[in-house]
N, C-alpha and C positions, 0 to 999 in steps of 0.2 A: 533428367532433362536440361540441357546448358544452353540456353539463348544468350546470343550477344549482339547486343548493338555497337556496329563501327563509328569510332569519329576522334577528333582531337581535341585532349582537354582542356580546359583555364577559357578563362571570357573572353580572349580575344577569338576564339573559334566558336563561342557559341552562333548557334545559329546560321551558319555556314554552309553551303552544299554538299559540304564532304562529312556532313554532321547529319545525316539523315538515319542512320541505325539508331544514334544516341535519341535524335526527335523522337522515333518514335519506341524504343525501349521508353521513354517518359511514358510516351501515352499507354503503352502498356502498362505501367508501373501505376498509373493515374486509376486507370480500370480495375487495378485490383490491389486498390489502398492500401501500395507498398511506395518501399523507398531504397532506393541504395543505400542503405544504412551500414553495410560492411565494407572494410578494407583488405585487401587480400591476395597477391596473384596479381600483382599490376593493375589491379581495376577496382571500379568501386562496384558493389553487386549486394542482393538482396536472396534468401531463401525463402524459397517459396514451398507449401506443401499443398498436391494437386491432387486428389484421387490418394492419397497417404502417400505419394511420392513425391522426391525430393526433386524441387525446378530449382535453377540458379537462373538470376537474369542479372544481367552484368555489361558493365561501359568501360573494357577498358581505358587505361589512363598512361598507355608505354606512344600516344600517337600514333595516327593511322599505318606508317608502314612497316611497322613492330607491332602489330594485332596479335600475330600467330604468337609471341612470347606468352602473353597473357593467357588465350584461348589454351594453350599448352600447358601451363600453368593451371589455371582453372579445371580442366576435364582432370589431369592427373590427380590434385587434392581431392576433387571429389568423386573421385573414381566413374566419371562419367566417360564413357565410349564417345568416340568421334562420331558415330552414326545414329546420336542420340545430341545434336549438337546442331546447334542454329541459327546460323551470321545473318545479320541486317546490315545491308550498306548500301549506298549511291551508285548511282551507272549512268554514266554519259551518253552512252548509247541506245538508252532505251526513251523512249517521247517522255515529256514530262507526265506525270498522271499513270502511268503505266507499270507494273509491277509483273516479273517475273520469280518464280520459285523453282528448283532445280534442286534436287536430290544429291549431284557432287556434281564437281567440274571444276575444269583450271578457274587460274585464279582470272583470267581474261586480261584486262587492261588496268586492272582496279588491284595499286600497290600493296594495300590493305589485305586484300584475300591471298593475292598471290604470297604474299609473307605467312598468312594462315598455313595455307594450302605446304609450304617448303618447313616449318616450324614443326607442324605435326606429321607432317610425311605420310600425307592421305591427301587426294582430291575428295574423296567417301565424304564430305561435310555438308549439310543439305544449306540451302541460302534462300535468303528473301532482296532479290534485285529491286531498288526503289528507284524509278527514270527520274532523271530532274534533266532531261536534253542536252543539247552540246550548243550552246547558246555563246560560246566564249569568242568569237572574229576573228579577232585578231590576237586577245591574249593567250599567254600561255596558258597551258594546262592548271599547272600548280595555281596561277593566278585565280584562273574560273572557280576552281573547287574550292579555294579556299574564300571564294566573295561572301557577299548577305544572302540569304534567298529572296527576301524583298517581299511585298506584300503580294504580289501577281501571283508569284511563284506559291506563295504562301496558303492564298486561296484554294488554290489545286491540291494542294501538299496534307494541307489538315485534311481534307477528307478523306485522302489514301491512308495518313498515319492512323486515321480511327480505324478504316477497315480493314489494313492491316495486321492492328494491335485486338481486334474482334476476331480475326483469321489464328493468328496465333494464340491465344487465350482457347480458342477451340482446339486448337493443334495440342496442347498440353493437357488437356480432359482427355481428347479421344486416342492421340498419338497415331493420328492418319494422315503422313505426307502426300497421298493420295487424293484426299478431301481436302487439304491446304493445298495442293495444286490448281483442281478446278474451281474454287473460291477468290482466290488472287489473282490466278495468271489472265493479264490482259489491263485493257486499259481500263482504270477504276474512276477516272475524275476528270 
């Protein structure tokens, strides 16, 4: 299985709205007592064995809009079918604290997911979308998603990261996407 949290690398982008995937993966790694200790395929990643099966947990280092380059390389080099891949990312179209899990679909308005669908040549890739709300006001979308999360949003999102990380860990064990959807879809915090 391949679990990929989307975000932008580097200190400049730490703790920004666009890095929900990275922040969720960090929470998952904390729960597993693991770290992204390997570099390759344009990503930082770790390898875990759960139930005797290889699990890759990754954070692409290609910047958001080119995430598909890394996902494609990770899947190919580890011989993981796209049907066993799960992408985690931010979604401004969902209210803050909401989560939506889907087995497949288009990239929607998210450039990182659009690039993954284009690079991998399939929309049959599962995803966990973390709602950050659309509070940009008169700001440009790019400026909004690259802005810092802030204390108020963190009060909600930290709970969401914890619940989502627990759900993904269970998914890594039981490989039951329907159970993951039941567990996570909706308002979590």
